[in-house]
C-alpha positions in Angstrom: -4.3 -36.2 3.5 -2.6 -36.6 -0.1 0.6 -37.8 1.8 -1.0 -40.0 3.9 -3.0 -41.6 1.3 0.2 -42.2 -0.6 2.0 -43.8 2.4 -0.6 -46.2 3.0 -0.9 -47.4 -0.7 2.7 -47.5 -1.8 4.7 -47.4 1.0 3.1 -49.1 4.2 4.4 -52.6 4.6 1.0 -54.4 3.9 0.7 -58.2 4.3 3.6 -60.5 4.9 6.0 -57.4 4.8 5.3 -56.6 8.6 5.6 -60.4 9.9 8.7 -62.2 10.9 10.7 -64.2 8.5 11.8 -67.7 9.0 15.5 -68.3 9.6 16.6 -71.7 9.3 19.1 -73.2 11.9 22.5 -72.7 11.6 24.4 -75.3 9.2 28.0 -74.7 8.9 28.4 -74.2 5.1 32.1 -74.7 5.4 33.2 -72.4 2.5 37.1 -71.6 2.0 39.0 -69.8 -0.6 42.7 -69.3 -1.1 43.8 -65.8 -0.3 44.6 -64.4 -3.8 46.1 -60.7 -3.7 45.0 -58.5 -6.7 47.2 -55.3 -5.8 50.8 -57.1 -5.0 51.0 -54.8 -1.7 53.8 -56.1 0.0 53.8 -58.0 3.6 50.3 -59.2 3.9 49.2 -60.5 6.9 48.3 -64.2 6.5 46.5 -65.2 9.7 42.7 -64.9 11.0 40.5 -62.1 11.0 37.8 -60.6 13.5 34.9 -58.4 11.8 33.9 -56.3 14.8 31.5 -54.1 12.6 29.2 -56.1 10.5 25.6 -55.1 10.3 23.0 -57.7 9.8 20.9 -56.9 6.9 17.0 -55.8 7.8 14.5 -58.6 8.1 11.6 -56.3 6.8 11.1 -53.8 4.3 12.4 -50.4 5.3 11.2 -47.5 3.4 13.3 -45.2 5.1 16.6 -46.5 4.5 17.8 -47.4 0.8 20.3 -49.5 -0.8 20.1 -52.3 2.2 19.3 -55.5 1.4 16.4 -57.9 2.8 17.4 -60.5 4.8 16.5 -63.9 3.2 15.1 -62.4 0.1 18.2 -60.5 -1.3 21.0 -62.5 0.9 20.6 -65.4 3.4 22.6 -65.9 6.4 24.3 -69.0 5.3 25.6 -66.8 2.4 26.9 -64.3 4.8 28.7 -66.8 7.0 30.2 -68.6 3.8 31.9 -65.4 2.6 33.0 -64.6 6.1 34.8 -68.1 6.3 36.1 -67.6 2.9 37.8 -64.4 4.7 39.2 -66.5 7.3 36.9 -64.8 9.8 36.9 -66.7 13.1 34.7 -64.2 14.8 32.4 -61.2 14.0 30.2 -58.6 15.8 26.9 -58.1 14.2 23.9 -55.5 15.1 20.4 -56.6 14.6 17.7 -53.6 14.6 14.0 -54.8 14.5 12.0 -53.0 11.8 10.9 -49.6 12.7 7.7 -50.3 10.4 6.5 -52.3 13.5 5.5 -49.1 15.1 2.9 -48.5 12.3 1.0 -51.8 13.4 -1.6 -52.2 15.9 0.8 -53.8 18.6 1.5 -52.3 21.8 4.9 -51.1 23.0 5.7 -54.4 25.0 4.4 -56.5 21.9 6.8 -54.6 19.4 9.6 -54.8 21.9 9.1 -58.7 22.2 8.6 -59.5 18.7 11.6 -57.5 17.5 14.0 -59.5 20.5 12.3 -62.8 19.4 13.1 -62.1 15.7 16.8 -61.3 16.7 16.8 -64.7 18.8 16.0 -66.5 15.5 18.7 -64.7 13.5 21.0 -65.6 16.2 20.0 -69.5 16.1 20.9 -69.3 12.3 24.4 -68.2 13.1 27.5 -69.7 14.4 28.8 -69.6 17.9 31.6 -67.3 16.9 29.1 -64.6 15.8 28.2 -62.3 18.7 25.0 -60.1 18.4 24.2 -56.8 19.6 20.7 -55.2 19.7 20.2 -52.1 18.1 17.1 -50.0 19.5 15.1 -48.3 16.8 12.4 -46.4 18.9 12.1 -43.9 21.4 10.4 -46.5 23.8 11.9 -46.1 27.2 14.0 -49.1 28.2 13.7 -50.8 24.6 17.1 -52.5 24.6 17.1 -53.6 27.9 13.6 -55.1 27.8 14.6 -56.9 24.6 17.6 -58.2 26.3 15.8 -59.4 29.4 13.3 -61.2 27.0 16.2 -63.4 25.4 18.9 -62.8 27.8 21.0 -65.1 25.6 20.8 -63.9 22.5 22.4 -60.6 23.1 26.1 -59.6 24.1 25.4 -56.0 24.2 23.8 -53.0 22.5 24.7 -51.3 19.2 25.5 -49.8 16.7 24.0 -47.1 18.4 24.3 -44.1 16.0 24.3 -40.7 17.3 24.7 -38.9 14.1 22.7 -36.0 13.1 21.4 -37.4 9.7 21.3 -41.0 10.6 20.3 -41.2 14.3 17.3 -43.7 14.8 16.7 -41.9 17.9 16.5 -38.2 16.9 18.3 -35.8 19.5 19.5 -38.7 21.4 23.0 -38.4 22.7 25.8 -40.9 24.0 25.3 -39.7 27.4 21.5 -38.8 27.8 19.8 -40.8 30.3 18.3 -43.7 28.0 21.9 -44.2 26.8 23.6 -44.2 30.2 21.0 -46.5 31.3 21.8 -48.8 28.3 25.4 -48.5 29.1 25.3 -49.1 32.6 23.4 -52.2 32.1 26.0 -53.6 29.7 28.7 -53.2 32.0 26.5 -54.8 35.0 26.2 -57.9 32.5 29.5 -58.4 30.9 28.2 -56.8 27.8 29.7 -54.2 25.4 28.1 -51.2 23.8 29.2 -50.0 19.9 28.5 -46.1 19.4 29.4 -43.9 16.5 28.9 -40.3 17.9 29.8 -36.9 16.0 33.3 -35.8 16.2 32.0 -32.7 18.3 30.3 -35.1 20.9 33.9 -36.1 22.5 32.6 -34.3 25.9 29.7 -36.5 26.1 31.5 -39.5 25.1 34.3 -38.7 27.8 31.0 -38.4 30.5 29.9 -41.9 29.5 33.1 -43.6 29.5 33.6 -41.8 33.0 30.3 -42.8 34.4 30.4 -46.5 33.4 33.9 -47.6 33.9 33.0 -51.1 33.9 31.5 -51.0 30.3 33.6 -51.7 27.2 32.7 -49.2 24.7 33.7 -50.0 21.1 33.8 -46.7 19.2 33.6 -46.0 15.5 34.4 -42.9 13.3 36.7 -41.4 11.3 39.4 -38.3 11.4 39.7 -39.0 15.1 43.1 -39.9 15.8 43.7 -37.0 18.3 40.4 -37.8 20.1 41.4 -41.7 20.2 44.8 -41.3 21.7 43.4 -39.0 24.3 40.6 -41.1 25.4 42.7 -44.3 25.3 45.2 -42.3 27.6 42.4 -41.9 30.2 40.2 -44.6 29.9 40.7 -48.4 29.9 37.2 -49.1 28.8 37.7 -47.3 25.5 38.1 -49.4 22.1 38.2 -48.3 18.7 37.3 -50.2 15.8 39.3 -49.3 12.9 37.1 -50.0 10.0 37.5 -50.2 6.2 34.7 -47.8 6.1 37.0 -45.6 8.3 39.9 -45.7 6.0 37.9 -45.2 2.6 36.1 -42.2 4.4 39.5 -40.7 5.5 40.9 -41.4 1.8 38.2 -39.1 0.4 35.7 -41.9 -0.4 32.6 -43.0 1.0 30.6 -46.3 0.3 27.7 -45.2 -1.3 24.9 -46.9 -3.6 27.2 -46.3 -6.5 29.6 -49.1 -5.8 30.9 -49.7 -9.3 32.0 -46.3 -9.3 33.7 -46.8 -5.5 35.2 -49.9 -6.2 36.7 -49.0 -9.8 38.5 -45.6 -8.0 39.3 -47.8 -5.0 41.3 -50.3 -6.6 42.8 -47.7 -8.6 44.1 -45.9 -5.7 44.8 -48.9 -3.4 48.4 -48.5 -2.7 48.3 -44.6 -2.2 45.3 -45.1 0.4 46.9 -47.9 1.9 50.1 -45.7 2.5 48.1 -42.9 4.0 46.1 -44.9 6.1 49.4 -46.4 7.6 50.9 -43.2 8.1 47.9 -41.9 9.9 47.0 -44.5 12.0 50.2 -46.9 12.7 51.7 -44.4 15.6 48.5 -44.4 17.5 47.8 -48.0 17.3 51.6 -48.6 18.7 50.6 -46.7 21.7 47.5 -48.6 22.6 47.7 -51.9 20.5 45.5 -53.8 23.0 42.8 -51.2 21.8 42.2 -51.4 18.6 39.8 -53.8 16.6 39.5 -54.4 12.9 36.2 -54.0 11.3 34.5 -53.5 7.5 31.1 -51.5 8.4 29.1 -53.7 5.9 25.6 -52.6 5.4 24.5 -51.9 1.7 23.6 -54.6 -0.7 26.7 -55.1 -2.5 28.9 -55.1 0.8 27.9 -58.7 1.1 29.0 -59.8 -2.5 32.1 -62.1 -3.0 33.7 -59.4 -5.2 33.4 -56.6 -2.0 34.7 -59.5 0.3 37.7 -60.1 -1.4 38.5 -56.5 -1.6 37.8 -55.9 2.3 40.0 -58.7 2.8 42.7 -57.6 0.8 42.6 -54.2 2.5 42.6 -55.5 6.1 45.6 -57.9 5.0 47.5 -55.1 3.3 47.0 -52.7 6.2 47.7 -54.9 9.1 50.7 -56.6 7.4 52.3 -52.9 7.2 51.8 -52.5 11.1 54.7 -53.9 13.9 54.9 -57.5 13.7 54.2 -57.8 17.3 50.9 -56.3 17.1 49.6 -57.9 13.7 47.3 -60.5 15.3 46.1 -58.2 18.3 44.9 -56.1 15.6 43.4 -58.8 13.3 41.5 -60.9 16.2 43.0 -61.3 19.6 41.8 -58.1 21.0 38.4 -58.7 20.0 38.5 -62.3 21.0 39.8 -60.9 24.6 36.9 -58.6 25.2 34.6 -61.7 24.9 36.8 -64.0 26.9 38.3 -61.8 29.4 36.3 -58.6 29.4 38.2 -55.6 31.4 40.8 -57.0 33.3 41.5 -55.2 36.8 44.9 -53.9 36.4 46.7 -50.6 37.6 46.2 -48.0 35.1 49.7 -47.1 34.3 49.0 -44.5 31.3 46.6 -42.6 33.9 49.0 -42.6 36.4 51.7 -41.4 33.6 49.1 -38.9 32.8 48.3 -37.6 36.4 51.6 -37.8 38.3 55.2 -39.5 37.8 56.2 -42.9 38.4 56.8 -42.7 42.6 54.9 -45.9 42.8 57.9 -47.8 41.6 60.8 -48.4 43.7 64.0 -47.8 42.8 64.9 -51.3 41.9 62.0 -51.6 39.4 62.9 -48.1 38.1 66.3 -49.5 37.6 65.3 -52.5 35.7 62.7 -50.5 33.4 65.5 -48.0 32.4 67.8 -50.8 31.5 65.0 -52.8 28.8 64.0 -49.2 27.4 66.7 -46.9 27.8 67.2 -43.4 29.4 65.6 -41.5 26.8 62.6 -43.3 26.7 62.3 -43.3 30.6 62.6 -39.5 30.7 60.0 -39.1 27.9 57.5 -41.1 30.0 58.8 -39.6 33.2 58.1 -36.0 31.7 54.6 -37.0 30.3 55.7 -36.5 26.9 53.9 -39.5 25.6 51.8 -42.4 27.1 53.0 -45.8 27.6 53.4 -48.3 24.9 51.9 -51.9 25.3 55.5 -53.2 25.3 56.6 -50.7 28.0 53.5 -51.8 30.2 54.8 -55.3 29.9 58.3 -54.7 31.1 57.0 -52.3 34.2 55.1 -55.7 35.2 58.2 -57.9 34.3 60.3 -55.8 36.5 57.7 -56.3 39.3 55.2 -53.2 38.8 51.5 -53.7 39.1 
């Protein structure tokens, strides 16, 4: 009883804390900033960027999550857009999660879903067209995400971030291939939408099951220390995409962006070059095998992440990392792959990687094989023929140019 009384008196969102906030319609702040690197890393990428992992700050007070800013109180949508424009972002994928506190009101389940969906619509109206909004369910209501989408079908372009971590799952016990998740994923594919998932590393089998059951659905996957899993799943499933985020690289360097941002950024700046070299070493080879399936993102979520100081740091990390990749693939990772997802979706094509894993290249005529060999050389051809590695994007293009499909 004491715990309940404490919650009601001190924590329950009385009054306007549980009401929708007002979001002004989008007006372009037209912000610019000259990129001025701090660390003198060589070969900075200079072009446009696309942030594929961006958390819209919650629009309600949330007693269960510490460190998140409150939208329109601690930071406004216009300030968010301004910072992204300064970083030369031409696109972003953002996640809107309705307040879980609505479940403590007297509203019915349908009313809660409707209010959450409508608030997402208002947020979308306060964002530029290049900002793609996904809906992130926050309850165990059956079909919450699909119902929210149906209420405002022109607001959302998919579902996510769907978090399946043991200590961070808004739907405790859910899995990427349970019936509710599979229904969301199937619906997304049927409506040319995407899903963004963050499974546990131990959930590879469940993730593979979801990919296999929903081949028409684009999965954006986030996580860390996943190089082997990423390569294996990309070889098998053309609907598997990976967001290589700033948070991923930080975590793999032994640092996690928590609420002690001052300590984090001091150490991250000190070790910038070392962390950069390690990140390039860990990921560049995997990227070259599937350069059309990697995206860049930041995973901003805590209060300081939306500041200009962090924005400058995120931008420099992106430009330094991408700048050390194969020049043929830099724009693909920086923004083109993300653009293609929304402009082209999944293109019907022969999965030559899959054929390489399952058989040989008997489907190619002798003339086509000779053409391919003359372009890539005998050694690389033998590696492919003997299944020693998957096709690179360049080799896939060569096969098509030689007459293969």
